C-alpha positions in Angstrom: 8.1 43.8 -15.6 8.9 45.1 -19.5 11.8 43.0 -21.1 15.2 44.6 -22.2 18.5 43.2 -23.0 19.9 40.9 -20.7 23.5 39.6 -20.8 25.6 36.4 -21.2 29.2 36.5 -20.9 32.3 35.2 -22.7 35.3 33.9 -22.4 38.1 36.7 -22.5 41.5 35.0 -23.4 43.4 38.1 -22.1 46.3 37.1 -19.6 45.8 38.5 -16.2 48.2 39.6 -13.9 48.6 38.6 -10.5 46.8 40.1 -7.9 48.8 42.4 -5.7 45.8 44.5 -4.0 44.4 43.1 -0.7 41.1 41.5 -1.1 38.3 43.7 -0.4 34.9 41.9 -0.6 32.1 44.2 -2.2 29.4 44.4 0.2 25.8 44.0 -0.2 24.6 45.2 -3.7 21.1 46.2 -4.5 19.7 43.7 -7.0 18.3 46.8 -9.0 21.3 47.9 -10.6 23.2 46.7 -13.9 25.4 43.8 -13.7 27.7 45.7 -15.8 29.8 46.0 -12.9 33.5 45.6 -12.6 34.2 41.9 -13.7 31.1 41.4 -15.2 31.6 41.8 -18.6 29.0 42.2 -21.7 30.2 39.8 -24.5 26.3 38.7 -26.0 23.1 39.3 -25.0 19.8 37.6 -24.7 15.8 39.1 -24.7 14.8 38.8 -21.2 13.4 41.1 -18.6 14.5 44.1 -17.4 16.3 44.6 -14.0 13.6 45.0 -11.5 13.4 47.9 -9.2 13.9 47.5 -5.7 11.1 47.5 -2.8 11.7 50.5 -0.8 11.1 49.7 2.9 11.5 51.8 6.0 13.2 48.9 7.6 14.4 51.0 10.9 10.9 52.2 11.4 9.5 48.6 11.1 12.1 47.1 13.4 11.7 50.0 15.9 8.0 49.3 15.9 8.1 45.8 17.2 8.9 45.0 20.8 12.1 44.5 21.2 13.3 41.1 23.1 16.4 39.2 23.5 14.9 35.5 22.7 16.6 34.1 19.7 19.0 30.7 20.5 21.6 31.6 18.2 25.5 32.3 18.9 27.5 33.3 16.0 30.9 31.9 17.1 33.3 33.1 14.1 31.8 36.2 13.0 33.5 39.6 12.7 32.1 42.5 14.9 29.0 44.3 12.9 27.8 41.8 10.5 24.5 40.6 10.8 24.5 36.9 11.5 23.8 35.0 8.4 21.6 32.0 9.3 20.1 30.4 6.8 23.1 30.1 4.5 24.9 27.6 2.3 27.9 28.7 4.8 25.9 29.1 8.1 27.9 26.0 9.5 31.5 27.9 9.2 29.6 30.7 11.4 27.8 28.8 14.2 28.8 25.9 16.9 31.8 25.0 19.0 33.2 23.9 15.6 33.0 24.9 12.0 31.2 22.5 9.7 32.0 21.8 6.0 30.3 23.7 3.3 29.4 22.5 -0.1 29.9 25.7 -2.7 30.0 23.6 -5.5 31.7 22.0 -7.6 34.2 22.0 -4.6 34.0 20.9 -0.5 35.5 23.2 1.9 36.0 23.0 5.3 38.1 25.2 7.9 40.8 23.3 9.9 42.5 24.4 13.3 45.4 26.2 11.1 44.3 26.7 7.7 41.7 25.4 5.2 41.1 21.9 3.4 39.4 21.7 -0.3 38.0 19.1 -1.3 36.1 17.0 -4.8 33.3 15.2 -3.7 32.2 11.9 -5.1 28.9 11.1 -5.1 27.8 7.5 -3.5 24.4 6.0 -4.9 22.3 4.0 -2.2 18.4 2.8 -2.2 17.8 5.5 -0.2 20.4 8.4 -0.6 23.2 10.1 -3.0 26.0 11.0 -0.6 29.3 13.0 -1.3 30.8 13.9 1.8 33.7 17.0 2.2 37.0 14.8 2.3 40.0 17.6 1.7 42.1 16.5 -1.3 44.0 19.6 -0.5 44.2 20.8 3.0 46.4 24.3 3.3 48.0 24.9 6.7 48.6 29.2 6.9 49.6 28.9 10.6 46.4 30.1 11.8 45.2 30.1 15.4 41.8 31.6 14.9 39.0 32.3 11.9 36.3 34.8 11.5 33.9 35.1 8.4 34.4 38.6 7.8 32.3 39.4 4.8 29.8 37.7 2.9 27.2 38.6 0.2 24.5 37.0 -2.5 27.4 33.7 -3.6 30.5 34.5 -1.6 31.9 34.3 1.8 35.1 35.9 2.9 37.2 34.2 6.0 40.0 35.9 7.8 42.6 33.7 9.2 44.4 34.9 12.3 47.6 34.5 14.1 47.4 34.2 17.8 47.2 38.1 18.6 44.3 38.6 16.1 46.5 39.8 13.3 45.4 38.5 10.1 47.5 36.3 8.2 45.4 36.4 4.9 41.6 36.2 3.7 39.9 33.2 1.9 37.1 33.4 -0.2 34.7 31.1 -1.6 31.7 31.5 -3.6 28.5 29.2 -4.8 29.3 27.7 -8.3 32.9 28.8 -8.5 35.8 26.5 -7.9 38.5 28.7 -6.6 39.3 28.4 -2.9 41.7 32.1 -2.8 44.4 33.1 -0.3 45.4 36.4 0.0 48.1 37.3 2.5 47.6 40.0 4.8 49.9 42.8 5.4 53.1 41.0 6.6 52.9 38.5 3.6 52.0 35.0 4.5 53.6 31.1 4.4 51.6 28.2 3.5 52.2 24.6 3.6 50.7 22.0 1.4 49.6 18.4 2.1 49.8 17.6 -1.5 52.4 17.2 -4.1 51.9 19.8 -7.0 54.1 19.5 -9.8 54.3 22.0 -12.6 51.2 21.8 -14.9 51.0 20.3 -18.5 48.7 21.3 -20.7 47.5 25.0 -18.9 49.0 28.3 -19.9 50.1 30.4 -17.0 49.1 34.0 -16.4 51.7 36.6 -16.7 53.7 36.5 -13.3 52.2 33.4 -11.8 52.8 29.6 -12.2 50.1 26.8 -12.5 50.8 23.4 -10.7 48.7 20.5 -10.1 47.9 17.4 -8.0 46.6 14.4 -7.8 45.0 13.2 -4.5 42.6 10.4 -3.8 41.5 10.0 -7.3 40.8 13.9 -8.1 42.9 16.3 -9.7 43.7 19.7 -7.9 45.1 23.2 -9.4 47.1 25.6 -7.6 48.2 29.2 -8.8 50.5 31.1 -7.5 52.7 33.9 -7.9 56.1 32.8 -10.4 58.4 31.5 -7.7 55.9 31.6 -4.7 56.0 27.5 -4.7 58.6 25.5 -3.6 58.0 21.8 -2.7 55.2 21.6 -0.5 55.3 25.6 0.9 54.2 28.7 -0.8 55.2 32.2 0.3 53.4 35.1 -0.3 53.9 38.9 -0.3 51.2 41.3 1.3 48.2 41.1 -1.1 49.3 38.1 -3.0 46.9 35.3 -3.4 47.3 32.1 -4.2 44.0 29.6 -5.6 43.3 26.0 -5.1 40.7 24.1 -7.4 39.3 21.1 -8.4 39.8 19.9 -12.0 37.1 19.0 -14.3 37.0 15.3 -15.0 39.1 14.3 -18.4 40.1 18.4 -18.6 40.7 20.0 -21.6 43.6 22.0 -22.3 40.7 24.8 -22.6 39.6 24.4 -19.5 43.0 23.9 -18.0 44.0 27.5 -19.5 40.7 28.9 -18.6 40.5 27.9 -15.1 44.4 29.3 -14.7 43.9 32.7 -15.9 41.1 33.0 -13.5 42.4 31.5 -10.6 45.1 34.3 -11.2 42.4 37.0 -10.2 40.5 35.8 -7.4 37.1 36.3 -6.8 36.2 38.7 -4.1 32.3 39.8 -4.4 28.9 38.7 -6.4 26.0 41.1 -7.6 22.8 40.1 -8.1 20.3 41.4 -10.6 16.3 39.9 -11.3 13.4 40.7 -13.6 10.5 38.8 -14.5 8.2 39.2 -17.4 4.7 37.4 -18.3 6.9 34.1 -19.4 10.1 34.2 -17.9 11.6 35.2 -14.3 15.5 35.9 -14.7 18.1 35.9 -12.0 21.8 36.8 -13.2 25.2 36.3 -10.8 27.7 38.5 -11.5 31.1 37.0 -9.8 33.2 40.2 -9.0 37.5 39.8 -9.3 39.9 41.5 -7.5 41.2 43.2 -10.5 38.1 43.0 -13.0 39.3 40.0 -15.1 36.7 37.2 -16.2 36.2 34.4 -14.0 34.6 31.0 -14.5 31.5 29.0 -12.8 30.0 25.9 -13.1 26.0 25.5 -13.7 23.8 23.0 -11.9 21.2 20.9 -14.3 18.4 23.5 -13.1 20.6 26.7 -14.5 20.4 24.5 -17.8 16.4 23.5 -17.7 13.6 25.0 -20.7 14.7 27.7 -22.5 18.3 29.2 -21.3 20.0 32.2 -22.7 22.7 30.7 -25.2 25.8 30.6 -22.8 28.9 31.2 -24.7 32.1 29.2 -23.6 30.2 26.7 -21.6 30.8 23.4 -21.3 34.1 23.5 -21.5 34.6 20.7 -18.6 32.8 18.8 -16.0 32.6 18.0 -12.6 30.3 15.5 -10.8 27.5 16.1 -7.8 25.0 14.9 -6.0 22.7 16.7 -7.7 24.3 15.8 -11.3 26.6 17.2 -13.7 27.8 20.3 -13.3 29.3 22.4 -16.6 32.0 24.3 -16.4 31.8 28.0 -17.8 34.2 30.3 -18.6 32.8 33.9 -18.1 31.6 36.0 -14.7 27.9 36.2 -15.6 25.4 33.4 -15.0 22.2 34.0 -15.8 18.8 31.6 -15.9 15.5 31.8 -16.7 12.3 30.2 -15.1 9.1 30.1 -16.3 6.9 32.6 -14.8 4.7 31.5 -11.4 2.4 34.2 -10.8 1.2 34.4 -6.8 -2.1 33.4 -6.4 -4.7 33.3 -3.7 -7.6 31.4 -5.1 -8.4 28.8 -7.3 -10.4 29.6 -10.4 -13.7 28.0 -10.5 -15.5 29.7 -13.3 -16.0 26.3 -15.3 -17.0 24.1 -12.1 -20.4 22.7 -13.1 -22.6 23.5 -10.6 -23.4 19.7 -9.6 -19.6 20.2 -7.8 -20.0 23.3 -6.8 -23.2 22.4 -4.8 -21.1 19.9 -3.1 -18.0 22.2 -2.4 -20.5 24.7 -0.8 -22.2 22.2 1.4 -18.9 21.0 2.7 -17.9 24.5 3.7 -20.3 24.8 6.0 -19.4 21.7 7.5 -15.5 22.8 7.5 -16.3 25.9 9.2 -18.6 24.0 11.8 -15.6 21.7 12.6 -12.7 24.4 12.8 -10.8 23.7 16.1 -9.4 26.6 18.1 -6.1 28.0 16.3 -2.6 26.9 17.5 -0.4 29.9 19.3 2.9 29.1 18.4 4.6 30.3 15.1 4.0 26.9 12.8 0.5 25.4 13.6 -0.6 28.8 14.6 0.1 30.5 11.2 -1.0 27.1 9.5 -4.2 27.1 11.1 -4.9 30.9 10.2 -4.1 30.1 6.3 -6.1 27.2 6.5 -9.2 29.2 7.8 -8.6 32.3 5.5 -8.2 29.9 2.6 -11.7 28.7 3.7 -13.3 31.7 3.8 -12.1 33.1 0.4 -13.3 29.6 -0.7 -16.7 29.8 0.9 -17.1 33.5 -0.7 -16.6 32.4 -4.1 -18.7 29.6 -4.1 -21.6 31.9 -2.5 -21.4 30.9 0.9 -20.6 34.3 2.4 -23.2 33.9 5.4 -21.9 30.5 6.4 -18.1 31.4 6.5 -18.7 35.2 8.2 -18.7 33.9 11.5 -15.1 31.8 10.3 -14.1 35.5 9.1 -14.3 37.6 12.2 -12.5 34.6 14.2 -9.5 34.3 12.3 -9.1 38.2 11.6 -9.2 38.7 15.5 -6.5 36.3 16.1 -4.8 37.5 13.1 -5.2 41.2 14.7 -3.7 39.6 18.0 -0.4 38.2 16.0 -0.2 41.6 14.6 -0.1 43.8 17.5 3.2 45.1 17.4 3.3 45.7 21.3 1.6 42.3 22.3 4.4 40.9 23.6 5.9 43.2 26.1 2.7 41.5 28.2 1.8 38.3 26.6 4.5 35.0 25.7 2.4 33.7 22.9 0.9 34.8 19.5 3.3 37.7 19.2 6.4 38.9 17.3 9.7 40.5 18.5 12.6 41.6 17.2 15.8 40.4 18.7 18.7 43.1 17.9 21.4 40.7 18.6 20.1 38.1 16.6 18.7 40.6 13.7 15.2 39.0 13.0 12.1 38.7 13.9 11.2 35.6 16.4 7.7 34.6 17.3 7.3 33.9 21.2 6.1 30.0 21.6 8.3 29.3 19.2 8.2 25.5 17.2 10.6 23.2 15.1 13.3 25.8 16.5 12.2 28.7 14.8 14.0 30.8 17.8 17.4 29.3 16.3 15.8 30.7 13.3 15.0 27.4 11.7 12.1 27.2 9.0 11.1 31.2 9.4 9.9 31.2 5.5 7.7 28.0 6.2 6.3 30.0 9.1 5.9 33.5 8.4 4.9 32.5 4.6 1.2 31.1 6.4 1.1 34.4 8.5 1.4 36.5 5.4 -0.8 34.5 2.9 -3.8 34.9 5.7 -3.2 38.1 5.7 -2.7 38.9 2.0 -6.4 37.0 1.6 -8.5 38.5 4.3 -7.1 42.0 3.7 -7.3 42.0 0.0 -10.7 44.0 0.1 -10.4 45.5 3.5 -8.5 48.8 3.3 -8.8 49.5 7.5 -7.4 45.6 8.1 -4.1 45.9 5.8 -3.5 49.1 7.9 -3.7 47.5 11.0 -2.0 44.2 9.4 0.6 46.2 7.6 3.6 47.0 10.7 4.0 43.4 11.6 3.5 41.4 8.0 5.9 43.9 6.6 8.3 43.3 8.9 8.0 39.1 8.7 8.4 39.7 5.1 11.9 41.7 5.7 12.9 39.0 7.9 12.5 35.9 5.1 13.1 38.3 1.8 14.6 41.4 2.8 16.3 42.0 -1.0 18.9 44.8 0.1 20.8 44.1 3.2 21.0 46.4 6.2 21.9 46.5 9.6 18.6 44.9 10.9 18.4 42.0 8.4 20.7 39.8 6.4 19.7 40.3 2.3 17.4 37.2 1.2 17.9 35.5 4.7 16.2 32.5 3.2 16.6 32.3 -0.1 19.8 30.8 -2.1 20.1 32.4 -5.3 22.7 30.3 -6.7 20.9 26.9 -5.8 17.9 28.7 -6.8 16.0 27.5 -3.6 15.5 28.3 0.2 17.4 26.5 3.4 15.5 25.8 6.4 17.8 25.2 8.9 19.0 28.5 10.9 22.8 27.6 12.2 23.1 24.4 9.7 25.0 22.2 12.5 25.7 19.4 10.0 28.3 18.2 7.9 26.4 17.5 5.0 25.6 21.8 4.5 22.3 22.9 5.2 18.9 21.2 4.4 15.4 22.0 3.0 12.9 19.1 2.9 9.4 21.4 2.2 10.2 22.8 -0.6 6.5 23.3 -1.1 6.4 25.2 1.7 8.9 27.3 0.8 6.8 28.4 -2.1 4.5 28.8 -0.4 6.1 31.3 1.6 7.2 33.2 -1.9 3.3 33.2 -2.3 2.8 34.6 0.5 4.7 37.0 -0.1 3.4 37.9 -3.1 -0.3 37.7 -1.8 0.3 40.4 0.8 2.7 42.5 -1.6 -0.5 42.8 -3.8 -3.1 43.6 -1.1 -0.7 46.0 0.5 -0.2 47.8 -3.1 3.5 47.0 -2.8 4.5 46.8 -6.5 8.3 46.1 -6.5 7.3 43.7 -3.4 5.0 41.9 -5.7 7.8 41.4 -8.7 10.4 40.5 -6.2 8.1 37.7 -4.8 7.2 36.2 -8.4 10.8 35.9 -9.0 11.4 33.9 -5.7 8.1 32.0 -6.7 9.5 30.9 -9.9 13.0 30.2 -9.2 11.7 28.1 -6.0 9.4 26.1 -8.1 11.9 25.5 -11.0 14.2 24.1 -8.6 11.6 21.9 -6.6 10.8 20.3 -9.9 14.1 19.9 -10.7 15.7 18.5 -7.3 13.0 17.3 -5.1 9.5 16.3 -7.0 10.7 15.7 -10.8 14.4 14.7 -10.5 16.1 13.3 -13.6 16.1 9.8 -12.5 17.9 9.0 -15.7 21.0 10.4 -14.9 24.0 8.4 -14.1 23.8 9.8 -10.3 20.5 8.0 -9.2 21.8 4.7 -10.4 20.9 2.6 -7.6 18.5 5.3 -6.1 15.1 3.3 -5.8 12.4 6.2 -5.2 10.5 8.7 -7.3 11.4 11.8 -5.6 13.6 13.2 -3.2 12.4 14.5 0.3 15.2 16.0 1.9 18.3 17.6 0.0 21.2 18.9 2.0 24.7 20.5 0.5 26.5 17.3 0.0 23.8 14.5 0.0 20.2 14.0 -0.9 17.7 11.8 1.0 14.7 9.6 0.4 14.1 10.8 4.4 12.1 13.2 6.5 12.7 14.9 9.8 9.3 13.1 10.9 8.2 10.4 9.8 9.8 7.3 7.4 6.3 6.7 5.6 6.4 6.9 2.0 3.4 9.4 2.2 5.4 11.6 4.6 8.0 11.5 1.4 5.7 12.9 -1.2 3.5 14.8 1.1 6.1 17.0 2.7 6.7 18.4 -0.8 3.2 19.2 -1.7 1.4 21.0 1.3 -0.9 23.2 1.6 -1.4 22.6 -2.1 -2.3 26.4 -2.8 -3.8 27.9 -5.7 -0.3 28.5 -7.0 0.2 24.5 -7.1 0.0 23.9 -10.4 3.5 24.2 -11.2 3.8 20.6 -9.7 2.2 19.6 -12.9 4.4 17.4 -15.2 4.6 14.1 -17.1 1.4 12.2 -15.8 3.2 9.0 -15.9 5.8 10.6 -13.5 3.0 12.1 -11.2 1.5 8.2 -11.5 4.3 6.7 -10.2 5.2 9.3 -7.3 1.6 8.9 -6.0 1.5 5.2 -6.4 4.9 5.1 -4.3 3.6 7.7 -1.7 0.2 5.4 -1.1 1.5 1.7 -0.9 -1.5 1.1 1.3 -4.4 3.1 -0.2 -5.7 6.7 0.9 -6.2 6.1 4.6 -2.9 7.6 5.4 -0.8 10.7 6.7 -1.0 13.6 3.9 -3.6 11.5 1.4 -5.3 14.9 0.9 -2.6 16.4 -0.6 -1.7 13.7 -2.7 -5.1 13.5 -4.0 -4.9 16.8 -5.0 -1.6 16.2 -6.9 -2.8 12.9 -8.3 -5.4 15.0 -10.2 -2.9 16.8 -12.6 -2.4 13.6 -14.2 -4.9 13.5 -16.1 -9.0 14.0 -16.5 -9.4 10.2 -15.1 -7.0 10.8 -12.3 -8.8 14.1 -11.4 -12.3 12.1 -11.4 -10.8 9.7 -9.3 -9.4 11.8 -6.7 -12.8 13.5 -6.5 -14.6 10.4 -5.7 -11.5 9.4 -3.3 -12.2 12.6 -1.7 -15.5 12.3 -1.0 -14.8 9.0 0.8 -11.9 10.0 2.5 -11.9 9.9 6.3 -11.8 13.0 8.3 -8.6 11.1 10.1 -6.8 12.1 6.8 -7.7 15.7 6.4 -4.0 17.9 7.6 -4.9 20.3 10.1 -3.8 23.0 7.6 -6.5 21.6 4.9 -9.9 21.4 4.8 -12.2 19.0 2.8 -14.0 22.0 0.8 -10.7 23.0 -0.6 -9.4 19.6 -1.4 -12.6 19.1 -3.3 -12.5 22.9 -5.2 -8.5 22.0 -5.8 -9.8 19.0 -7.9 -12.7 20.5 -9.7 -10.2 23.4 -10.7 -8.2 21.2 -12.1 -10.5 19.0 -14.1 -12.0 22.4 -15.4 -8.9 24.0 -16.2 -8.4 26.8 -13.4 -5.3 25.4 -12.3 -2.4 27.1 -14.0 0.4 24.6 -14.9 4.0 24.8 -16.1 5.2 23.0 -19.2 6.8 19.4 -18.4 10.5 19.4 -17.4 
């Protein structure tokens, strides 16, 4: 976790040759390697953390140690043989379901058609409760295909083979998050494409040697097309084997500089991506390298969270802009996107060192009441894990405030139940409180699933609770740690394996470009994938960090800190602290965005229309790491007021009270008083009044670390 020189790409104005080699998508790369690979040039540098070492995990042994059973309810329809099913991805809708769904790589949208594909430029439309920008194809490309299969994917890219009626590859389409381009590279027999837009030679753009640049305007948006010279005739494009045609939306009011940069980059298609990350005490760095077929520079767009705070200087950025539901996307020329987020270290307990004795006494007395009122633990993967985390948190709190004897029976009870879940062979004889490995789905599924976890929905939400509970309870118990390790380690790999393998995908839940996780396993939606409970995503990475610390896995701990930091930054940018002054929010009448999609943002949840649910789902379980939610006091007060229109007697009031304490000393004092009066009915099943009071007292005494305001 030390610092070294980082990288930022600058524009390279060299003219690039037309691609004549067949596309080969680079497979899953280790994230510990240098970003100075093909297509990722070093042109400028900034101070930053060095590349992290990869966790070394014997994944095969972990998988083979778990009961094997086919229980998952997923069926990849359009996936090449041998690929791990890509659940919980921004592009999962292309893979699963009877019909492929649109996806939103940004700045463009993309959809498969019966015979090819379509590229769109989403146009945000804002209403009281939503900002939507659906996929509307501006350019449709007919390749004469009769079938399609996803042939490769990695950190930010996905490759699709378009097939004829005999299964031969007509060509390969590659799209990438943050890249404007959708490229088609012809197969061994060449290809003929038909476009539904009228492209004419471009004015203002300089073509790379051997290529031609054309533009078209459809539905009010401008598009570019780069092909080999002579390949475009009217609405037809004829490609020799290995040659490429690239379609891309043009930025608003595109300058000649932007047009030229895009045309040069489009001539050398993106064929893969690489990831590196690093962490020091101040920042967590994420670097995505866009790899091109011939190694020439590419182009990418930055989302708002890529530009928050102290970011590295980006040479040749802001040369163009695109609109999106997430705000302005800035166009950059280059192949390396580096982003820094303030470091958020995983934390397992509150700092109560400066809490006054009178409040500690109240907390201590409440611990006894909460232990007494603890109900039997559920046996499904969500509520079961949530209950274990609540109990483990209460045990740790009790031991902090000198109530060891009071919480001892609960420690014994939660340990016994956690050991049931951590028995690798339990599912051979039982149908609850256990996990299996599904070899077809390539993932871990808990029996007695909930919220579609057997469809790979919400695995990070569920498993984060187990990892946190295990990390807390086994912190000073080597014997318990060893008993829990086989199952906890495999849960960690299911949601966060940082190296792709034949058993798990790379970073199943976490989207490196978007900076946050996706919740839906198969994403059967026209708006892309989605996530509402950003707080439980952060709890997942916090839990990963607690387990890493307890089990002595230092590299996993660095990874967990990186994930926690990145998710916290994007959570504030898009869920809890959105930039309401941005024009895209004009007409949106709420303080938070509770449900974010690839192509839509909603003031809504999957389970309740209540205002308290909209805010509460972004807060629970308010773990010790949740100080990242601190920021502008007036903003916090506005969100609290919106979430509690009828007072504190409502769902998630406990979490909202905890959040309100972050606004200032008077707010914290009020939250303490209201928490003492709050009816038991409004203490969530994943929380306890003792912990709620301890959180507020810790905030008052400065014991909850926070981040700078965005």
